[in-house]
N, C-alpha and C positions, 0 to 999 in steps of 0.2 A: 505492499500498499504506498502512498504518496505519504511522506512524512511531512507534518508541520511541526513549527515553534510558535510558542505563545510567549509574551513577553507581559509580565504583570505589571500594572500603572496606575499608582495612586494619583487622582487627577488632584487640582489642587482645592477641588470643592470637597477633597474627600472621598468622592465615590472611586468604587474599586473597577478597574478597566482591565481588560486583555487585548493584546492586538496579534492576532494570530493569521499565520503566512505559511505558504508551501516550501519546504525544502526541496527544490525541483531536482536535485542532483540525486534524489531519492527513489524518483519515481521509477517504476520496474515493469515494464508494459507487459513480462512474461507473466506474471502475476494477476493480472487486471481482471479475469474474468472467474479464475476460481476465487477471489476477494469480493467480487461484485456478485457472484452468487453466493457466497455464505452471506453477505450480508441481506440479498434478497429475501434469504432462507429465513433469518433475523426477524426482517420485515413481516414476513405472513404469521408467523408465531406470534409478534406484537399486537398483530389485527386480530389472532383468533383470542388471544388472552385477553384484550378488551370487550370483545364480544362476548365473553364469557362472564365478565364481571355483571354484578346484578345493579349496581350503581358507579357514578363517576364522580370526580370533581373536576375542575377546569384543570387543575394540574395533571390529575393521571390523565385525561383524555386528550389534551392539546400538549400541554407542554413537553409530555413525553413522546408525543409523535413528531415535533418540532426536533426532539433532540437526536431522533433516528436519523429525519431530514437532513439534520447537519453532517450527520457521517455519511451519509449517500451523499452530499454536495460533494464533500471532500474528495471523497471516490471518483466520481464520476464526474463532477465538473471538470476536475483539475486535468483527468483526460481528456476530456473533450477539446477544453480550452488547450490542451497540446496539439491536440488533432487539428487546429483550427489554423496553429500560428509555427506549428513545427512537425507537420506531419511525415510521419516515415510509413514504408507500406505495411510494418508489422503493426505499428497504432492502429494505423486504418483498418486491417483485419480485425484485431480485437474489436475497435470499437464498433464495426459491423455486427461481431456476436454480441457486445452489449445492448448494443441498440433493441436486439430481437429481445433480450431479457428484460431490459428495461420497460419496454413497451407491455409485455405479457402481465409483467408485474403492478404497473400500474392499472392495466384493465381490471386484475384481479382485485388490485386496492377499492376502486372505483364502484365497485359491483358487490361490496362484500358486505352483505344486509345485517350481519351482525354488527360492524362497525357504524355501520349506517344508521340503525334501532338505536347504538350506545347514543348517538350525536342527536338524534330526536327525543331520546328518554333524557337525555341530559338539559335539553331547551324547556322541557315539559316541568323541570324539576324547581326547586325553589331557588337552587344557585345561580339559575341562569337569569333571574331575576334583580339579582344584587351587581350584577357585573356591569362595567362600565360599557360604554358604544363600541371599541375596538374591540374588545371582547366577544360583545354581541355580533358584531359582525364577522368573525371569525368562525362562530356556529352556523351562523346563517350561510354563508358562502360556500362552508363544506356540506352542509345539507343540500344546498344548491348544485355542487359539484358533484354529489351522488348521483342526484335525479340525471345529469347529463353526462353521467358516465353509464346509466343505465342499469343504475340497481333495480329499477321495477320491471324490468323486460322477464320474459319468460326464459326459462335456461337455454333455449334453442336460440333465441336472438340474441342472450349474453354471450355465447360462444362467437355467432357471426362476427358482433361488435368486437372482439376480443380479437380475432382474426384481420378485420378490418385496420384495427390499430396498429396491430404490429406490420403487416402490409404497408399501411401509409407510412409510417416510420423507417422501412426499410427503402421505401421510394424516394423519400426526402433525402433522406442519406445519400442513396446513390444519385440522386439529380444533384447533390452539392461535388460531392466527389467527381462528377463527370465534367462538371465544372471547372474545378480544380485541374485536373488531367488535360482537358481541352486547351487550358490557357498555356501549358506547357509542350502540347505537340507542336504547335507551328513555331518556327523561327525565319528569320532574314537576314543572310549573311550578305554584307555590303561593305565593297572594297574600296569602291569610289566614293570618297566624301562630298563629291557635288550632288549627289544622289539624296543628302540630308540637310541640303541648303533649306535656312529658315527655321531649323528645328534647335530649341533652347540649347546650352549649352552643356548643362547638366544632363540633362536625356540622354547628347550625346555620349558624356561620359561613361552614363551606366552602359549604353550599347558596346563601347569601346570596352569596358572592364568585362562585360559578358564575351567578350570575343578574346580577350585575353584569357578567362578562365577556359575556354576551351582550344586556346592555343592557335587560334585564328588571327589572321591579319583582320585590321580594318574593324567594324563594326556588326554586332549582332541585335536584330530587332524581334521582341517579344509581344505577345499579348498581355502580360501587366498594364494596368491600367496607367502609372503615369507615362511608358513610353508610347499606347495608344493615344490618350491624349493630347502629348507632347506632338505627335506626326499628325493628327486630323487638326489641331487648330494651328499649328504651325509650318508644317512642310508646303515647300513651293511646289515639291513635283508631286502633279495632280495624280499621276500614277500613285506611285507610292502610297497616296492618301488612298485612293480606292483600293489598294490591294489591302491595306488595314485595316480600312472600312470593313471590306469583305468578311475577311477572315475573322474578323472581331465578331460581328451581326450575324455569322452562321456558326460560330464554336460551338460546341457540345450540341452538333444538328445532324442531317444526314448530309448535310452538304460541305461539312467539315472536314478536313485532311484524315481524321479517324471517325468513318460515321458509327462504328460500334459505342462510342461517346453520344450518340445521339439521344436528346433529354426527351424526342418530341413524343415518344412513346409512355414515358415517362409522366410526363402532363395529365394526359388522357387519364392513365390508371390513375393517377393523383386526384385526378377531379370526379371521377367515378367511384374511387374510395369513399372522398368525402362527403358525396350525396347520398350513398347509401346509408353512412353512417347520420346524417342526417334526419334522412327518415325512418329509422331505424328510432329514433330518439324524439319523432312526434313533431319534426320541423319540416316546412316546405321546402327547405333547400339548405345549403351549408353556409350562403350567407346568412342567413336565419339564424342559423346555430351561434354563427362567429358574432353575430351583434348581440349576442344574448347575455355576452359578459361586458360589453362596451357600454360607452357614453351616449353614442347616439341611439335615437329610440327606434328607429326602424331603417329597413333596407332603402325603404319608398322615401324615406326624409334624407338619407345619405344621396340618395342620387339626384333629388329635386336640388337639393345644395352644392352637387357637383354640377349639375346642369344650367344654374344661375350663374355660378364662376364663369364656366364654358362661355354661357351668353355676354357676361361682360368684360371676357378677354376677346373673343373672334375678334372682333374689328379693330383693336390693337394690334393683333399677332399678324392680321393681314398687312395693315400700315407696313409694319416692323419687316413683314417678308418681302414686301412690295420695294421695301427702301433698300433690302439686301439686294434682290435682282438687279434693281438701276445700279447699285454699285458697282457689283461684279462686273456686270455689261461695260459701265463706262471706263470703271478706273483699273480693274484687272483683266478686261478681255473674256471673261467667260460668260460666254451667250447665253448658255443653257445650264442652272444650275443643278446639281447633284448630289445625291445625301450627304457625300465623301466632303463636298464642298461649304456646306452649311457652317460648321466650327471655322474653318479657315477663314471663309471672307467673313464671318462674323468680326472674328478679331481682328481682320483688316479696318472693319469699317468702324470698330472701338477704337482704334488707334487713331483713324483719320478722324471722327467726331470728338473724340476725348482727348485723344494722344496719350493714351494709357495702354500699355502692354504687360503682358503677366512676365515677361523675361526683364522686363525695368523693375518691375514690382519684385519680383521674386530676389533679387540681389539685395534687399532691404529687409526681409526677414528671415533669420538665423533661428530655426526650429527653439533654441534655448532661450532667446531673448521673448519669441514670442510666447512659452510658457511661464516665461518671466512675467511679461506683461498681464496674462489671465490671471496669475497669481495676484499680481497689484489690483487688478479689477475686483477679485472676490474679498480683497482686504477692504477695498472702498465701500463697496455695497452691502457685502456680510459680515466685516470685518474679520476676515477668516485669513491665517497664516500657513503658508506650505513652504513645506523644506524637504528638499531631497535626502533619502537615507541609504546610502552607499552600501551599507553595511545587512541588507535583506537580500536572499538569495532570488537569482532571476534566472530563466529558461536560455537565455541569449545574451551576448555580448551587446551592448547599446539598449540594453531594454533598462529603465529606471525606472524606481520607486520613490514615491512620496508620502510624506507625513501631513494633513493636514489639521490644523489645530483653530480654537476661534479665538474671540478676544480676550477669554477668561484664563487663555492658555489651556485649556482643554484640549487634548486631542480627540479627535472627531472619527477617525479612520485614517485610511490609506488606499493609493493606487500606483497600479503599474502605468507604464507608459513603452507600447512597443510603435514604434510610428515607420518604418519603412517595409517597401515590400522587399520579397524574396520569392522564390520556389519553394512552391507547394505551403502555400499561405492564402487563407483565403482572400479573396478581395475586398475592396471596399473598405468602410472605417464604421467601427462598433463599438459599444460597452456592453460589457458584459457583469456577473457578481462574482466573486471569488470567495469573499465572508460574508455573510449577512448578520445586520447587527439585531441582538436579540439579549434579554437578561437571564442571567442563568443565574438563580438565588441572587446574590446581592453583588454580584459581577456584571458589569455590561462588556460582552462581546462586541468589538468595534467591527464597523463594517470597511471591506475589502473591495476594490472594483479593477476589471483590468478596460485601460482604453486605447485600442488598436487602429491603427492606420497604413497606408499605403503610398507613401511618399518616398520619392527617388531617396535611395542610401546614398550618402556621401562616400568618396573611396578615402580622400587622403583627409579634406577638414573634419573637425569633431562635429560639427552641426552640418544638417541639411537645410537648403534653403527652399522657402516656401513661395508659391504664389499666393494672391490673395483668398484665392477660392478656397486654397488648402488652412490656409489661417482662418477661414471660415469655418471650415471642416473640424480643426482643434475647438472653436469656439464650441460649437453644435455637443462635439461629444462628449467634451467636458461638460457642459449642462448635465448630463446622463447622471457623469461621474457624482456631479455635484447632489443630485440629486439621490442617488444610493449612498454615498458617503454621511453626507447631512442629515438624515435622516434621524429621529428620536424615538420610534417604537421599538417597543421592548419584546416584538414577536416577528419571526420572519416571516409569518403568515400575510402581515401588514404592510409589509416592506415596500420599497418602490418598484420591484420588480412585480408586484401584484396590481399597480394601479392600471385603471382601464387602459387599456392597450391602444385605443383611438385618440388620449389624451397623454400619455408618456412623453410624446418628444415636445409638449408645451414648454417645460424648462430647458431644454435644449434649444429650441427656435428662438426663446427668450434671449439667449446666451448669444447669438446669433447678431444680436442688433449694434453690440458693442465694438464689435472689430470696424464698423464703419464711421467710428467717430474719430474725429482727427487727434483728438488727446491719446488715444487709445494707440493708434497707428502710432506715432512718434515714439509712444513708451515702449514698444515692442520691436521697435526697427534698429538696425544697426547696420550699414554701406558693407558689403561683402570687401570692398578695397579701400575704403575710406575710414569706415566705423561711423559716417555721420548719420543722424536719423534722416528720417525721409523727410522731404521739402514740404514746406506749407503746398507750394503750388503743386505738388504731384498728390499730395492727399486731395487737394480740393478737386482736380482732375477726376480720382479715382470715386471720390464722393459723388460727383456731379454722373460717372457713367454707373450709379447703383442701378438705376430703372431700364437701363439699357435692354432691351431685349424681354423685357418681365414678362410682357403679354405670350409671347412667344414660349418661355418658361414656364408659365400658368398651365397654358395649353395641352402641354408637353405632360405635365404633372398629372392632368386631370384626364388625358388620353388612359396612362398608366391604370391611374383609379378605377375608371369606368370598365377598363377593359376587366380588371379583377372582379369586378361586382359581377358582369356580365358572364364572363365565366364559371364562377360558384353560384352566382343567382340564378343564373337560367338554364343550368344545365339539364336535359333532358337523355336519361338512360335510354329509352328507348329510339331516339335518334339524335345521337350526341351530334355538336357541329365542331367542324373542326377549329380547334381552337384558333391557327392563324388567319381564318375566313372571318372569326369575331375581330380580331386584332384590324383585320385590313378594313372592315366595315367601318370601325370607330374613328380610326383613322380620316378615314375619308371625310369621316364627317365633324372632325375637331382638329385635325392637324391641317398647316400651312404649308409648310414646307414640305419636298420632294420626300417620294417612300419608294426604297429599292424593292424590286419585286420578289428578290428573293431572301429577303429578311426575315431571320429567325431571333427574332428580339427576345420569345417567350424563351427560349431554349437555355437563355441566360439570364431570365428575372427570375432569381432565386430569393427575392424579399417575398414573392406570394407562393412559391412551390417547395422554400427549403429554409425559409429566415422568419417564421410565423406571422407574417402578414397576409396569408390568404384571406380573401373576404375583407380584407383591413388595410389596404394601399390607402385610401381615403383619409387613412388617420394622419398623413401628413399635412392635407389643406385641413384636416379639422383642427389638429391641433394650433396649427397656424392660426387659427383664427383666435384662439386662446392667448397663444403668444404674444400675435399683435396687439391685444385688448389690453395684455398684462404692460406690455412695454409702452403704450399709450399712458398709462398710468405714470409711470418717470416723465415721459414727455410733458405731461398736463403741469407737473411742479416747476418747469424750467429748468431740471437739473435730472439728466439721465443717470447721474451716479446718486441719486440720493439715498442716503443712507437709511433713512425712515422708511421708506418704499421697499427698500430691499429686505430689511429688517422683517416687514410684512408679509413678506412672499417668503421669506425662510420659515417664519413660524407658522403661517397659512397653508403653505402649499409644500416646500420642502421636507420640511421635518415631519410633517403629517405621512409620509407616504400612501398607503391604501387604507388606512385606518377610519377613514371615511369617503365617501363616493365626491370623486374630483369635483364634481358640479358644485358640491357644500364647500369642499374647499375654494372654488376659483369664487364662490359669493362671498365667501368670507375676506377672502383678499379684495375682491373689486366693488362689493356692495351690491350685485346683481347680475343678471346672467349674460355670459360674453354677447359680441354684438360683431357681425360681418364688418360694419363699417370702416374698424379701425385695419383691417386688414386689405381692404379695398383702396383706402387710404396712403398705407405705408408701400403698397406696390404700385403706386401710382396709375388704379384701375379705377379710381373713383375721382 
């Protein structure tokens, strides 16, 4: 088993706490399945023992279960984290076996009638009435979870649901593994540097390093995101842009270089499996089942919300695209825009209109300085202090660990930061929990998070340099970290990871706003050559470009969200539609930019097929409404660093976690329900 170390801490207030973290060198993949099987055996025995007791206390029913959940999280959670960031063939195979065991176990627990009766009996007992709202919510939510897990189904339907759950878990894991593998299958060896003209130096350096690793001259291009985006946005060579675009947008499909990694059949099986699951549980479709635990009241209201935004952004998106077409023809000699031209021409137009380029901005934002800026920000608005701890075990050189302290010098928790792209690392950026906050007797177990990104890794410099878009990504993911680390709930069952999924993006999107402030930009900048802070006039140009192609970007996100709900909410098992046809129809209605006829975007859309956002991708826009309204609270005071507003958001939202419904937390902070108007104003659509 992964070994863990715990540091006992006596806080300035006298509270006893413990900071717990993995000793990564102690992980032994060979014993993973054996240890996992033993834990699951103990978990089943624990459930049976719960069912056999005639009566329970909150401690014997809930706290004992959380203790077992903690042991499971430490074993399986750390294994899955390593599989995401430092995967080996052996670890992948063991995790695939473990996924089956875990799925079967949670199906059995969710359908355990004895456990269910114990919770129902406790709710009807006297102690339940004496509980606080958070404790009652745990009991109520757990009973609802049992119902959604099929506890009331017949034995035959329970067995079928268990099979579906296991199959779905395997399908989603295969989907993600195919995507990771497909990213590594294609590579392009370039000897002639003129082919790469226009591409930023940092990306070219990464390509050169890749070639050196293979003992080849020149450069090697891969499908890692930093390389792909650098080519599509900056490469003057149109043929190169087309080749990279096609390979990236057909990866993990039947059109890719390795058709056996095709995710197309998996998508169909995923949609069929969850539709059958939803119907077994009494829902009309999987979208209804998905929204049953979310903030949004119904699928119809979500679709109405998305369509309202689509209508408001349509004209603006068309105007933006027409300007792009005109600029491409008049200034770049591109008579007909193709999909692989959009990013490139957009970057040229932004440079022409605002004199802002990613390469110029990148030279001002070293990652260490960006983190220092973020740390300074949370000091201003939340009174927090962040310090690096070089003595904490990490899984790879370059990963860092930080401690977070509050204004009273009390340690609130910690987080790891793994910033750079590499082979066998999952793409994108994400936050996950390592250790959850909970109270164990008189001792508080402090939370620990993972912050993961995929930026260009520096070769010789100690710092990687970031584009402003990547700076925004750091702010976003750090918002998730704060939500996890600053929680003050006593139970893991009501921590940040249990917040309604369509609202969990709110704190992260709130954080993004500050990376557009001139004072913030200057505080986290240091020129690569001179060390000077970013000039005022460059800040002004960047801020002026904030709403550049906002409507097109909004339309793109709405396209993804509507496709997601269409696939999951209108699935017909008797006559299933081809997913790519659904995507094509919605694109024709919403998108204003050209569409690549052989596009296989869905085979790489891990958010909705393997990332937990199935029938929930709308969450990004839904939570953006909340976030815009939150930030407008700061703006109304005339001080976006207002510590009073920060203290209220900390108290009413971040610290509360899921101890109460997020709408209650929002209203406690804002004094009313959220309004869409703030989002429309801040995105220039109103």
